[in-house]
N, C-alpha and C positions, 0 to 999 in steps of 0.2 A: 503495498501498499502505497502511496507517493504522497506527503501531509503537504499542502500548503494552501498558504499564511497569507489570503488577502484583502480589499476594500470587497464586499460584498456583492457592489455598482457595477464590480473585478469579473468575479465569477459567477452569477448569476442563474447563467442558462450550465452550472454542471449540471449532470443527471444524481442529484445528489438520491433520487431514489433507488441508488445504485452501489452507493456507497455505505459501508461499513461503519459501527460504533466507533464516535473518537470516543471516547471510554470502556472502560469493563462495569457489566453488571454485576452488584454482588452478590453472593452469598450466604450467610455466615449462618453458625447458632447464636438461635437467640434475635433474630434481623425480624421486627415487627412486618417489613414487607413481603412479598413473596415475587421472586424473578424465577420466570424462566422465557421459554420460547415459544411462539403460536407462528401454525403452520399455516401462509394464508396462502389460497385456496388460485386465487385472482393469480397471482403470479408464480405458484409449486414453491414457496422457501419458505426458511423459516426466517421470524423474525421478533427479536426480544423488547422484553420489559421488563416491567422491575414492579411492576402490580397488578395485582387481580382489577383495578380499573381502569389500566391501562393495556391489560390483557383482552376487556369487554372490551375499548373501542376499535381494540385494533378490528375489535369481532366485526366490527359495523363500522368499519372502511372498506374490509372485508365486504362486506355486504350489501355495498352500499354499487350501485350496476353508473354511478359518475365518476367512479373511484376505476383507475387503471391499476396502480402502482404505489407503493410505501413504503418508506425505512423509519426503523428506528434511532435519534440522537446521530445522524451521519456530519453536524458542522460545529461548531462551539461560535458564537458570536461572542465579541467582545465589545465594550465601551469606556469611557473613563464615567469616575463619578466620584467627588468627593478628593480629587485627589491620586485616585485609584487606580485603575480598571478593574471592572470587572466581568467575568462572563457568563454566558447560561450556553448550553447545549440545549433545543428543542428538542422535546419529545417526542414529534413524527416531522419527517416530509411523508407531505404526498403526490402523487399526478393525477388529474385528472385526466379523464378521456379527453375534452379539448387541449387537453397538455398545460393547462393550468397550474403553475405547481403551490400549494396551502400550507406550512405551515403551522404543527398542533400541539398546542401545549395541552395535557393530563391534572389537572387536578381539584379536587373534591371544591365546589363551595365556601366549606367555611372551614379549610386548611390549609388558607391562601395567605403567609404575612406577607407587611409588609413589605420587602423585603423581594417578597414572590410576584408580590400585582409591579414594584419598580419593573422588574425585568420583561415578566410581558407583556407591558407597555411600549418599553423599548424594542424588543423581537415585534411588535405589531407596526412599533412608528415605521423598523431596519424591510420589516416585508411590504409594508406598502412602500418604499421609496420603488420597490424595485420590481412593483407589478405581484408579486404573488399574493395568497390574503392571509390570514391568519383568522385561529380560531381556537381560544382557551374551554374545553369542554370538558364537566364533571363528567359526575354518575349516571347515566343510562336508564330509562321510565323503568319502572321495574319487568310490565306486560312486555312490555316491544323485549329487551333484553332476554328473558324467558322463553321467547318466543323466535327467536335470530339466535342463541347458547343453542333449542334441538336445532330451530334447521340447519345447521354447520356441523352440524355430527356428521351432514347428505353429504357435506363440498364437494367433498373425492368424486371426480368421472366416473367410479367406479360403481357407485351407486344406482348412476345410471343405463340398465336397457333402451335399448334404441328402439324398440321393437313398445317397449311400453310409452314410450318417447310420445311420437304418433299419436299411440289410442289414446294418453292422455288430455293432449291438445286438442286431440277433438270432439273429446267427452267435456271439455269445462268449456270448450268453445261457446257452452252457456252458461252461466253461472252451474252452479250446485256444494251442494254441501257436500262434503269433501270423502267421504267414508260411500256416499252414492254414486258416488264418479268415479274414485278407485276400486270399488265393486263392482261397476257393470268393466273394469278392464277386466280382472280376476283375480285370485286371489290376495284377498289384500294383505298378507304378508309378503308376499312376492315386487309387489307392484309398488307401495309405501314405501321405499328408498328410491324410487324414479322421481315419485312425486315431490316431497322433499327436497330429492337436487334438481329438481324443476322448479319448482319456488326459491329455493337461493339462488337461482342463477339467476329471477326472475323472467325466469316462461308464463310459470306461476306466479298469480300471485292471492291475495285474503288481506282479509282486516289483522294485522299481526299487534296497533296497540290499541283497541278500544278492550280483547278478554281474552286470553291463552288460546291457543288453538288447539279442537278439540275438532272430533267427526264432525260436527253440523258445522263447521269454521265455513261457510261461502267460499267455493274458489274459483279464481275465474283464470282464460288466458290474456295476458298484456297485451301481446302489440308487439313483443319484446325480446330482450330477453340478453344474461349473457354466455 
């Protein structure tokens, strides 16, 4: 890995979504947060995280049809403050499908200290200066998170049976309760993995915000997908 130190305006075009983390993710006995790696289905590779909250946000990025790829902490951002130099490694750099870059920091609303808020404000201003977006995100809605976490278990391509795909798209071309449509295709234990994979990739959609996904959830064709 080659390190580069430069003004953001000079290196903003770097493919930060492909850059490895600039620092190690700690793991030690008694650690309050949990670090690990999430397998991103949209890229087919692992991305590191330092907390369950970051893991949840990685999963949401992976699920979003607007996201193409992302990386964890691929650069340090440095700036002068009070006669000293401060630096911050944003949690994620995201490349959207339209080519735009978005920087994401993950922190729960009730855990933002003054120095954190200052770092986030500087990062947001730096991103704006080079045409990137910036978001500070916290906890995910619990119902949405539970539904997406379930679907994430079927994100791998191996969960999809191509024959089931065509039949499911045909059946759900008209909105239908989940199990009614699945049983119209075949044995539900054999068909459900394909259904959930198609929901993960956005070919089929349902309301994942209002209530947990069940057999009576209405599923329909989205008219697209990944």
